[in-house]
C-alpha positions as CSV (number, residue, x, y, z in Angstrom):
1,M,92.3,72.4,92.9
2,T,88.8,71.1,92.5
3,D,86.2,73.0,90.4
4,A,84.3,73.7,93.6
5,R,87.3,75.6,95.1
6,A,87.8,77.5,91.9
7,T,84.1,78.5,91.9
8,I,84.2,79.6,95.6
9,A,87.3,81.8,95.0
10,R,85.7,83.3,91.9
11,D,82.3,83.9,93.6
12,I,83.9,85.6,96.6
13,A,86.1,87.8,94.4
14,Q,83.1,88.9,92.4
15,A,81.1,89.6,95.5
16,L,83.9,91.7,97.0
17,I,84.5,93.7,93.8
18,R,80.9,94.6,93.7
19,C,81.3,96.4,97.0
20,P,82.4,100.0,96.2
21,S,85.0,100.1,99.1
22,V,87.0,103.1,98.0
23,T,89.1,104.3,100.9
24,P,87.8,105.1,103.6
25,K,84.4,103.6,102.7
26,E,83.7,100.1,103.8
27,G,81.3,99.6,101.0
28,G,79.9,96.3,102.3
29,A,83.1,94.3,101.7
30,L,83.8,93.6,105.4
31,D,80.2,92.8,106.1
32,L,80.4,90.2,103.4
33,L,83.6,88.6,104.7
34,E,82.3,88.7,108.3
35,A,79.1,86.9,107.4
36,L,81.0,84.3,105.3
37,L,83.7,83.6,107.9
38,S,81.2,83.6,110.8
39,E,79.2,80.9,109.1
40,A,82.4,78.8,108.7
41,G,83.1,78.9,112.4
42,F,85.5,81.9,112.7
43,S,85.1,84.2,115.6
44,C,84.9,87.7,114.1
45,Q,85.6,91.1,115.6
46,R,84.8,94.4,113.8
47,L,87.4,97.0,114.9
48,V,86.6,100.6,114.1
49,F,89.3,103.3,114.7
50,G,89.3,107.0,114.2
51,E,87.0,109.9,114.8
52,P,83.4,109.7,113.5
53,D,84.2,111.5,110.3
54,E,85.8,110.6,107.0
55,D,88.9,109.3,108.7
56,R,86.9,106.6,110.6
57,I,88.0,103.1,109.4
58,D,86.4,99.7,109.6
59,N,88.6,96.7,110.1
60,L,87.9,93.0,110.5
61,F,89.7,90.3,112.6
62,A,88.6,86.7,112.2
63,R,90.1,83.7,113.9
64,I,89.4,80.0,114.1
65,G,91.3,77.9,116.6
66,S,92.8,79.1,119.8
67,G,96.3,77.7,120.2
68,P,99.6,77.9,118.4
69,P,100.9,77.9,115.8
70,H,98.9,81.0,114.7
71,L,99.0,81.8,111.0
72,C,97.6,85.2,110.1
73,F,96.6,86.2,106.6
74,A,96.7,90.0,106.2
75,G,95.0,92.0,103.4
76,H,92.8,95.0,102.6
77,T,89.4,95.4,101.0
78,D,89.8,99.2,100.4
79,V,90.6,100.2,96.8
80,V,91.8,103.3,95.0
81,P,89.2,105.3,93.0
82,P,88.4,103.9,89.6
83,G,89.0,107.2,87.8
84,D,87.1,107.9,84.6
85,E,84.6,105.1,84.6
86,A,83.8,105.7,80.9
87,R,87.3,104.5,80.0
88,W,86.7,101.1,81.5
89,S,85.8,98.2,79.2
90,H,83.5,96.9,82.0
91,P,82.1,98.9,84.9
92,P,84.7,99.0,87.7
93,F,82.3,97.6,90.4
94,A,80.3,95.2,88.2
95,A,82.8,92.2,88.5
96,E,82.1,91.1,84.9
97,I,84.0,88.2,83.3
98,A,85.2,88.4,79.8
99,D,87.6,86.2,77.9
100,G,88.6,84.3,81.0
101,E,89.4,87.5,83.0
102,L,87.5,89.1,86.0
103,Y,87.4,92.9,85.6
104,G,87.0,95.4,88.4
105,R,88.7,97.7,90.9
106,G,90.5,95.5,93.4
107,A,90.5,92.4,91.3
108,S,94.2,92.1,91.7
109,D,94.8,94.6,94.5
110,M,93.7,92.8,96.5
111,K,90.2,91.4,96.7
112,G,91.2,88.5,94.4
113,G,94.0,87.6,96.9
114,I,91.6,87.7,99.8
115,A,89.1,85.5,97.9
116,A,91.8,82.9,97.1
117,F,92.9,82.7,100.7
118,V,89.4,82.4,102.1
119,A,88.6,79.7,99.6
120,A,91.8,77.8,100.4
121,A,91.3,78.1,104.2
122,L,87.7,76.9,104.0
123,A,88.8,74.0,101.9
124,H,91.6,73.1,104.3
125,L,89.1,73.2,107.2
126,G,86.7,71.1,105.3
127,E,89.3,68.5,104.3
128,T,90.7,68.1,107.8
129,K,87.1,68.0,109.1
130,T,88.3,69.9,112.2
131,A,89.8,73.3,113.1
132,P,93.5,73.4,112.5
133,K,95.9,72.1,115.2
134,G,96.6,75.8,115.8
135,S,94.9,78.9,114.5
136,I,94.1,80.6,111.2
137,S,93.2,84.3,111.3
138,L,92.5,87.0,108.9
139,L,93.4,90.7,109.5
140,I,91.5,92.6,106.9
141,T,91.8,96.4,106.9
142,G,90.0,99.2,105.1
143,D,92.9,101.6,105.3
144,E,95.8,100.3,103.3
145,E,95.3,102.5,100.2
146,G,94.9,105.6,102.4
147,V,97.0,107.0,105.2
148,A,97.2,103.7,107.0
149,I,96.7,105.3,110.4
150,N,93.5,103.5,111.6
151,G,94.1,100.1,109.9
152,T,96.6,97.3,110.3
153,A,98.9,99.0,112.8
154,K,96.0,99.5,115.3
155,V,94.5,96.1,114.7
156,L,97.9,94.6,115.5
157,G,98.0,96.5,118.7
158,W,94.5,95.2,119.6
159,M,95.6,91.7,118.7
160,A,98.6,91.9,121.0
161,D,96.5,93.2,123.9
162,N,93.8,90.5,123.5
163,G,95.8,87.3,123.1
164,H,95.9,87.1,119.3
165,A,99.5,87.7,118.6
166,P,100.4,85.7,115.4
167,D,103.4,83.4,115.1
168,H,103.7,84.0,111.3
169,A,101.9,86.2,108.7
170,L,101.2,86.1,105.0
171,V,100.3,89.3,103.2
172,G,98.3,88.7,100.1
173,E,99.5,91.7,98.1
174,P,100.0,91.1,94.3
175,T,103.7,90.3,94.1
176,N,104.1,88.9,90.7
177,P,105.1,91.1,87.7
178,T,103.7,89.0,84.8
179,K,102.7,85.5,86.0
180,I,101.9,83.7,89.2
181,G,104.8,82.3,91.1
182,Q,107.6,84.7,90.0
183,E,108.3,86.4,93.3
184,I,107.8,86.1,97.0
185,K,108.5,89.4,98.9
186,I,110.6,88.8,102.0
187,G,111.0,92.5,102.8
188,R,110.5,96.0,101.5
189,R,112.6,99.1,101.0
190,G,111.9,102.0,103.2
191,S,110.3,105.1,101.9
192,L,111.2,108.7,102.8
193,S,109.4,111.6,101.4
194,G,110.3,115.3,101.9
195,R,110.7,118.7,100.5
196,V,113.4,121.3,100.4
197,R,112.6,125.0,100.2
198,I,115.2,127.6,99.3
199,E,114.7,131.3,99.9
200,G,116.4,133.9,97.7
201,H,115.7,137.6,97.0
202,Q,113.2,138.6,94.3
203,G,114.3,140.9,91.5
204,H,114.2,141.9,87.8
205,T,115.9,139.4,85.5
206,A,117.6,142.4,83.8
207,Y,119.3,143.2,87.1
208,P,120.5,139.9,88.6
209,D,123.0,141.7,90.8
210,R,120.2,143.1,92.8
211,A,118.6,139.7,93.5
212,R,119.6,136.2,94.7
213,N,118.1,133.6,92.4
214,P,117.0,130.5,94.4
215,V,116.5,128.5,91.2
216,A,120.3,128.2,90.6
217,G,120.7,127.1,94.2
218,M,118.0,124.4,93.9
219,I,119.6,123.1,90.7
220,A,122.9,122.8,92.6
221,A,121.3,121.2,95.6
222,L,119.3,118.6,93.7
223,G,122.3,117.9,91.5
224,A,124.3,117.1,94.5
225,M,121.6,115.0,96.0
226,L,121.5,113.0,92.8
227,A,125.1,113.1,91.7
228,T,126.3,109.8,93.1
229,P,124.6,106.6,94.1
230,L,123.1,106.5,97.6
231,D,124.7,103.1,98.1
232,A,125.6,100.0,96.1
233,G,122.8,97.8,97.3
234,S,123.0,94.8,99.7
235,A,122.5,91.1,99.9
236,H,118.8,91.2,99.6
237,F,118.2,94.8,98.4
238,E,118.8,96.7,95.2
239,P,120.6,100.1,95.5
240,S,118.6,102.9,97.2
241,N,117.3,105.6,94.8
242,L,116.1,109.2,95.0
243,Q,113.4,110.6,92.7
244,I,112.5,114.3,92.4
245,T,108.8,114.5,92.1
246,S,108.1,118.3,91.7
247,I,109.8,121.7,91.5
248,D,107.9,124.9,91.8
249,T,108.5,128.6,92.2
250,G,104.9,129.7,92.0
251,N,106.2,132.4,89.6
252,P,104.1,133.0,86.4
253,A,106.4,135.8,85.1
254,T,109.3,135.4,82.7
255,N,111.1,138.6,83.8
256,V,111.1,138.1,87.5
257,I,113.6,136.2,89.6
258,P,111.5,134.4,92.1
259,A,111.8,134.8,95.8
260,S,111.7,131.1,96.6
261,I,111.6,127.7,95.2
262,E,110.4,124.3,96.6
263,A,111.1,120.8,95.4
264,R,109.6,117.5,96.6
265,F,111.3,114.1,96.5
266,N,111.0,110.5,97.6
267,A,113.8,108.1,98.5
268,R,113.5,104.4,98.5
269,F,116.2,103.0,100.8
270,N,117.6,99.6,101.6
271,D,118.9,98.1,104.8
272,A,122.2,100.2,104.5
273,H,120.1,103.1,105.9
274,D,117.4,104.0,108.3
275,A,115.2,107.1,108.0
276,A,117.5,109.2,110.2
277,S,120.7,108.3,108.3
278,M,119.0,108.9,104.9
279,E,117.8,112.3,106.1
280,A,121.3,113.2,107.3
281,L,122.9,112.1,103.9
282,L,120.5,114.3,101.9
283,L,120.9,117.2,104.2
284,E,124.7,116.9,104.0
285,R,124.8,116.8,100.2
286,A,122.4,119.8,99.8
287,A,124.3,121.9,102.4
288,A,127.6,121.3,100.7
289,A,126.1,122.4,97.3
290,L,124.6,125.6,98.8
291,A,127.6,126.7,100.8
292,G,128.6,130.3,100.1
293,R,125.5,131.1,98.0
294,E,123.7,133.2,100.7
295,L,120.5,131.2,100.2
296,D,118.6,130.0,103.2
297,H,117.2,126.4,102.9
298,T,115.0,124.2,105.0
299,F,114.1,120.5,104.7
300,T,110.9,119.0,105.9
301,F,110.4,115.3,106.0
302,E,107.3,113.2,106.3
303,P,107.1,110.2,108.6
304,A,109.0,107.4,106.9
305,S,108.1,103.8,106.2
306,P,110.9,101.6,107.5
307,C,113.0,99.1,105.5
308,F,112.6,95.6,106.8
309,L,113.6,92.0,105.9
310,T,112.4,88.6,106.9
311,E,115.5,86.5,106.5
312,P,115.1,83.5,104.1
313,G,114.0,80.5,106.3
314,P,111.2,78.1,107.0
315,L,108.4,80.5,106.1
316,S,109.7,81.5,102.7
317,E,110.8,77.9,102.1
318,M,107.2,76.6,102.6
319,M,105.8,79.2,100.3
320,S,108.5,78.4,97.7
321,E,107.7,74.7,97.9
322,A,104.0,75.4,97.5
323,V,104.6,77.6,94.5
324,A,106.9,74.9,92.9
325,M,104.3,72.2,93.6
326,V,101.5,74.0,91.9
327,T,103.4,75.9,89.1
328,G,106.5,73.8,88.5
329,H,108.9,76.6,89.0
330,T,110.7,78.2,92.0
331,P,110.0,81.8,92.8
332,A,112.6,84.5,93.5
333,L,112.8,86.0,96.9
334,T,112.7,89.8,96.4
335,T,112.3,93.1,98.2
336,T,111.3,95.3,95.3
337,G,108.2,97.5,94.9
338,G,106.5,99.9,97.1
339,T,105.5,99.7,100.7
340,S,102.8,97.5,102.2
341,D,101.2,96.8,105.5
342,A,103.9,94.2,106.1
343,R,105.9,97.1,107.5
344,F,103.7,97.0,110.5
345,I,103.4,93.3,110.9
346,K,107.2,92.8,110.9
347,D,107.3,94.2,114.4
348,H,105.1,91.4,115.6
349,C,106.2,88.3,113.7
350,P,108.0,87.0,110.6
351,V,106.1,88.0,107.5
352,I,106.2,87.3,103.8
353,E,104.1,88.5,100.9
354,F,102.7,86.5,98.0
355,G,99.7,87.1,95.7
356,L,98.4,87.8,92.2
357,V,99.9,89.5,89.2
358,N,100.3,93.2,89.7
359,A,100.4,94.3,86.0
360,T,97.0,96.1,86.1
361,I,96.8,97.3,89.7
362,H,95.5,100.9,90.1
363,Q,94.9,101.1,86.3
364,V,91.8,101.4,84.2
365,D,90.5,97.8,83.4
366,E,92.2,96.3,86.5
367,R,91.6,92.5,86.1
368,V,92.7,89.0,87.1
369,A,92.8,85.9,85.0
370,L,90.5,83.3,86.4
371,A,93.3,80.8,85.8
372,D,95.5,82.9,88.0
373,L,92.9,83.0,90.7
374,E,92.6,79.3,90.6
375,T,96.4,78.8,90.7
376,L,96.7,81.2,93.7
377,T,94.0,79.3,95.6
378,A,95.9,76.1,95.0
379,I,99.2,77.6,96.2
380,Y,97.6,79.0,99.3
381,G,96.0,75.7,100.1
382,D,99.3,73.8,99.7
383,F,101.0,76.5,101.9
384,I,98.4,76.2,104.6
385,A,98.7,72.4,104.7
386,R,102.5,72.6,104.8
387,Y,102.4,75.2,107.6
388,F,100.3,73.1,109.9
389,E,102.3,70.0,109.2
390,R,105.6,71.5,110.0
391,V,105.2,74.3,112.5
392,G,104.6,73.2,116.1
């Protein structure tokens, strides 16, 4: 990568970090990208969804070219809150550089990734001296770190209705644990969150025969839910897992058997399950453990994020080749980690994820090495070139 490209990526990343775009605030980040991309010849659309209150979300869709193949880069400019700013070595929205690293909220997740792709796309367009033989677009949301209701999913619907359906997509989430080029995400596990509430009968701890203790029932139910593995994993996914995240009786007394108890949990499930089958499995295990205890129980589930997989093929091969060309090593194809907006994109086209190192995301002193930003820009540039050479 030339020094000019590295400088462009760095400058864009700094400018984006200086926009305090904590979900759901736009913070000027989309304004900045819209101006930059419009000047480069992209046709830009600002898409605002939600009611005019704190749930209202700004999104940006930008496209250059009109025909196939259509490569869409997806990302988000919204960031999580910085927390206690006094604990940061450098102010979280100052985008300061120290010892070869760029500090700031969103540096890795994922304003740095957006900057790298924009720099690579602009360089590709400049080198070819024309628009691509197909189309390059960017779907940038301000609602990834939030509830994700008025972001990527609704923009994709607008794209489908207005002749902008992509052929392939790349999500720029930070996918690498410790160094650039380790992992390409070709899918994600599903996520199912819920709670179980058990009702007993309150009483004095000295007279347990006059009460029904729901705590014992909860211990049994959770024990059954956790007792055996949910599955053994599959070809592209590790075993599903269940984590208990809270248990609460709301009881401050030590001599009172509580009337009820509630536990919350989250399951990350692979392609051996869907949300309905995972719910059924957990319900079955809990019901068996509570049988005969005279304790009523209810489960409540939140809307689940689905498990999905883009089978290894041309898209992941092109990215693997680009990574190998720039870094000298071949990345693993994985499905680990949390959810991402790729879960919405997979219903519209094949999608993979590749981006920066995720070691400091959501932490105090989030940062990206300038060398990594340069490397990612080079990888994206190689990938873009391969894509438009091979995909017709």
